[in-house]
N, C-alpha and C positions, 0 to 999 in steps of 0.2 A: 662705403666699406661693407663688404659682405660679412654679416654677423652669423651666418650659418655655422652650426657646430656639429661635429660628428663624435659619437660616443667612443670612448677608449676604455681600457681596463682600469685607468685611474681617474675616470670621470670624463667630462667633455673637453675636447680640445678644438681650437679654432682651425678652420681650413683656409684661412686667408693666406696668401703667399707673402713671403718675406722671412728673413732670418730672425729678426727681432721678435716678431709676433709668434714665431714657432721656436723660440730659443730653448726651452727645456728639452724638447724632443731633438732638436738640432744638436744640442750639447751632448746628449747620450749617444747620438750617432758619431760625434767627434771622439768620444771616449772609446767607442767600439773600434773606430778607425785606428786609433793609437795601438790597440791590442793587435789588430791585423798587421800593422807595420812591425811591431815587436816580434811577431811570430816569424816573419820572413827575415828580419834583421839578425836574428840569432844565428842564422846560417852563414852570413855573408863573409865573415872571416874564418869561422871554424871549419866549415865543410871542405873548402879547397885544401886547407892544411891537413885535415883528416885524410883526404885522398893521397896527399903527397907523403906525409910523415908517418901515418899509422897503418893505412892499408896499402901503401906503396904502389898505387896505380900510375900509369903513364900519363903524360900531358893530355892526350886525346881523351882517355877514360875519365880523367879528373873532371872534365866539363860535362860528362854524361848526366850528372845529377841535375844540371840546369836544363838539359834537353828534356829529361823526364818531367821536370816541373812545367816547362813550356808546353810539352805534348798534352798534359792534362789541362793546364789552365786555359790555353787558347780556345779549344772547342767548347769547353765548359762555360766560358764567358758567354758564348752564343746561347747555350742552353739556359744559363742563369737569366739572361736578359729576356728570353722568350717566356720562360716560366713566370718571371716576375710580372709580366704584363697580363698573365692569365690567372695566377693564384695569389699574387700580391708579393710585396717586397720582404716582409718579415719572415714567412716560412722559408724562403730561399736563404736569407741571412742565417737563420738557425741551422739549416742544413749545412751551410758552409762551416760553421764551428764544429758540428758533429764530425765532419771529415778530419778535423784536427786531432781527434782522439786516437785513431790508429796511427797517425803520423808520429805523435810523440811516443806511443807505445813501441813502435818499431825501432826508433833511434835509441830509446833507453834500454830495450831488452835484447835486441839482436845486434851484436857488434860485428858487422860485416858490410862490405861496400854495396852488395846487392840490396841490403836493407835500407841504406841511404837512398838508393835509386828509387825503390818502391815508396819509401816515406815521402819523397819529393813529388810523387804522383798525387798522394793525398794532400800535400802542402799546396800543390797547384789547384786542386779542387777547392780547398779551403779559401785560397785567395780569390779564385774565380767567383765563388758564390758570395763570400762575405764582403770583400772589398767592392765588387761590382754593386752590391746592394746598398752599401753605405753611400757610394757615389750617386746611385739612382735616387735613393730616398732623399738625400740632401738637395738634389736638383728639383725633386717634386716640391719640397717645402719652400725653396728659395724663390721659385718663379723666374720668369724671363729677365727681369731687370737685374737680378743678382746672381746669375749663373756663374759668372767669372769669379766673384768673391767666394761663392759656395765651393767651387772646385779648388780655388786656392786654399781655403781652409781645410778641405778634405785631404788634398794631396800633401799639404804642409804638415798636418798632424800625423798623417800616415807615415811620411818619410822622416819625420822627427822620431816616430816610433822605430823605424828602420835604423836610424842613426843610434838611438839609445840601445836597441837590441844588439847592434854590431859592437858597440863599446862595452856593454855589460858582458856579453858572451866572450869577447876577447879577454877581458879581465879575469873572468872565471876560468877560462882555458889556461891562462898564464899561471894561475896559482893552484888549480885543481885538476888540470888535464883536459884534453880535448873531447874525450869520449862520453862523459856523463854529465858533469856539472852544468854546462850550457843548456842541455836539453831538459834538465829539471826545471830551469827557468822557463823553458818553452811550455812545459806541462802546466805550470802555474798560469801562464798567459792564456793558454787555450781555455782553461777552466774559467778564467775571468771573462773572456769574450763570450763564452756560451751562457754564463750566468746573466750578464747584462742584456744579452739578446732576448732571453726568456722573460726577464723581470721588468725591464724598463723601456724597451723599444716597441713602438706601435707601427702598424702599417700606414702607408702614405697614399694609398690608392684614391682616397677621397679628394686629395689635392689634384691628382691626375684628372679625375672626372671634371672638376671645376675648370681646370686649364683647358681641357679638350673642348668644353662648351664655348669657350671664348676664343679658341684658335681659329685662324683663317683656314679655308678649304685647302687641302694638300693634294698633290698628284696621287693618282690611284695606286701607283706602284709603291708609294710610301705608306699609304693608309691601310690598305686591306690585302696586301700581297702575302704570298706564302713565305715561308722561311727562305726558300731558294731565291724568290724575287727580291726580298730584302737584301740578301747577300750580294746578288748581282748589282742591284742599284747602288748599294753603299760601296762596294769594292771597285766598280768599274765605270758605271754610267754617269754618276753625278761627280763632276770634276773635283769639287772641294772635299766631299766625303771620301773619294778614292785617294786624293792626295793626303788627307789626314790619316787614312788607314796605312798607306805606305810609309808615311812619316813615323807613325807609331811603331811599325816594324823596325825601322832604322833606329829609333830611340831605344828599343829593347836589345838590339845588337850591341849598342854602346853600353847598356847596363850589364849585359853579359860580360863584357870586358871588365867593367868595374867590379862585378861580383866574383868572377872566376879567374880572370887573367891577372889583374893588378895584385892580388895577394901573392900569386906565384912569382910575379915580376919582382916584388919587394922581398919575398923570402929568399930568392936567388941572390939577392944583394945583402943577405945576412941580417936583415932587420928582425928584431924580436917581435913576438906576437902582439904585444901591447902597442908597439909603434905601427904595425900594419893595421890594427884595429882603429887606432886614432886617425890614420889617413883615410881609411874607409868611412869612419864616422864623420870626418870633415866633409867629404863628398856628399854623403847622405844628409848631413846637417845643413849644408848650404842649399841643397835641393829642398829640404823641408822648410827651413826658416824663410827662404826666399819666396816661397809660394804664398805666404801671407800677403805679400805685396803685389806679386805678379798677377794673381787672379783679379784683384781690385784694379790694377793697371789696365787690364784688358777690358774691363767694364767702362773705362774712361776713354781709351784710345783705340779700342778694337782688338781683335784676336791676332790678325795676321802679322803685325810688326813684332809682337813678343815671340811668336812661334818661330819666325825666320831668324830673329836675333838669337834666340835660344839655341838653334842648331849651329849657328856660326860659333857661339861661345863653346858649345859642347865639343865641336870638332877641334877648335883651336886648343882647348884645355887638354884633350886626349893626346894630340900630337906633341904639345909642349911637355906633358908628363913623361913621355917616352924619351925625351931628349935631355931633360935636366937631371941633376944629381944632388942628393942631400935631402934629409927629411923635411926641412923647411920648404924647399922648392917643390917637392912632391906634394906636400900638403896644400901649398898655394895653387898649384895647377889642378889638383883634385877639386878644390873649392871653385875654381873657374868653371870646370866641367859641371859641377853641381849647380852653379848658378844658371848655366845654360839649360839644364834640366828643369830648374824652377821656372824659367820663362816659357818653355815649350810645353811642359807636361800637363798642367791643369788647363791650359788654353786650347790644346787639341781636344780634350774632353768637352770643353765649353763650345768649341766650334761645331762638333758633331751634335751637341744638344741644341744649339741654335737652329739647326736645320731639321732635326727629327720632330715629327708630330708628337704631341704629348702622350697620346695613347699608344705610340709605338716606340717611345724613347728607350725602353729597356731593350727591345729587339735591335734597334739601330745601333745603340751603344754596344750591344753584344757583338755585332759584326765588327765594329771598329776594334773592340778589345780582342776579338779573335785574331785579327791581323797583328795588332800590337804585340800581344803576348806570344804569338807565333814566332816573334823575333827571338824569344828565349830558346825555342826548340831549334830553329835554324842556327842561332848563334852557338848553342851548346854543341851541336855537331860540327858546323862549318868552322867556327873559330877554334874548336878543339883540334880539327884537322890542320888548320892554319898554324896553330902552335907547333905541331909536330914538324912542320916544314920550315917555318920562318923564325920561330922563337917568340917570346912574349913581347919584346919591344916592337917588332915589326907588326904583330897582330894589333897592338894598341894604335899604331900609326895608321894602318889601313882602315880601321873602323872610324878613326877620326876624320880621314879624308871622305869616307862615305857620308858622314854627318854634314860636311861642308857641301857636298854634291846635293844632298837633300834640301839644304837651304836654298840653293838655286832653283831646284824643281818647284818648291813651294812659292817662290816669287812669281813663277810663270803660271802655275796651275791653280793656286788657292785664291779664292775671293774672300773679301771681308764678310763676316756673317753676323756680327753683333746686331741685334734687331734695331738699335737706335744709332748705329754708326755706319752701316753699309749704305752705299750710294743708292739713290732712287733709281 
């Protein structure tokens, strides 16, 4: 066992790989991830209803706030990943939380739809820098044997934060209005995320250095390529990386439906705000809680089976959601879709991390997350236009069918990547 230690601001910390040996630092990253999830969760019921009931924008314009979020987050994932390989994980994490400050200032002080659009640009930057860095830093600490469980914990705690934020914001909006009270909660969360990043989280580049020394030699296009070469290799040349990237985009198209379309679908059926928030929290909660087990599952049986099964459940859940009636059935089908997300979401991250060289992990993950979160931009515009033509129910069904098609593509194109499960 390597007993080398690296100095940190609170003394020396081990740079051995593994969650248990790095538990204090891993735990602070978990706390920070919860704050990241809370920040975006606060919007998931409130903002679509703000557009509909307060600012009275049409169906297409209602989803422009998701498009602006995706337009910022997708390319900044790439920037965050590349910068993190060059200057370290912690400075990028702190920068992400600083982007949250103008976001909450805009939504609290300027009551107009354009302010919501601009605030979501800052929210996208916050999520790109902060969540990307909690993912990358936890992968650094966990090492190759525990990537699945590390991603399961990260995404589980993040999406439990999303679920909690959705539920709390919905309750606040029900009793104190849509325009101010939920975003006061957002300001408190951003302050907490920034404080923990400054005071308690250290950089993890020492773990990257150790893993790089032990890693096998990688193809030149992965190890020393330019940003463009990394993009082309990840997006098109390497079959599994490209399949994961397209799957990530499809995943976010589905989440655009859950974030922006389903609240409108339910509001049109006269559900009160708290009921809409509870159904949204059920989806995000199943996604969150489920990932505690699905990441560990992929470390035992491999990545491919959970990812394919996840897309199948996601598609089936969305299609069923549009067809059933009643709060209980809507909640049940939302939970099925959330469980699909729990199976596929952390394991797509783990798949990409299995292939990426340690010293290029941030950059390769950045390309994957560029594609994945580009789904919010494409979804915000494309699904918004689809809403205007077909209505909410048909939009949900069409995206559900796309998820089922993606499951078939992954069966054909993705290989198993777990370092101890893939065939010789």
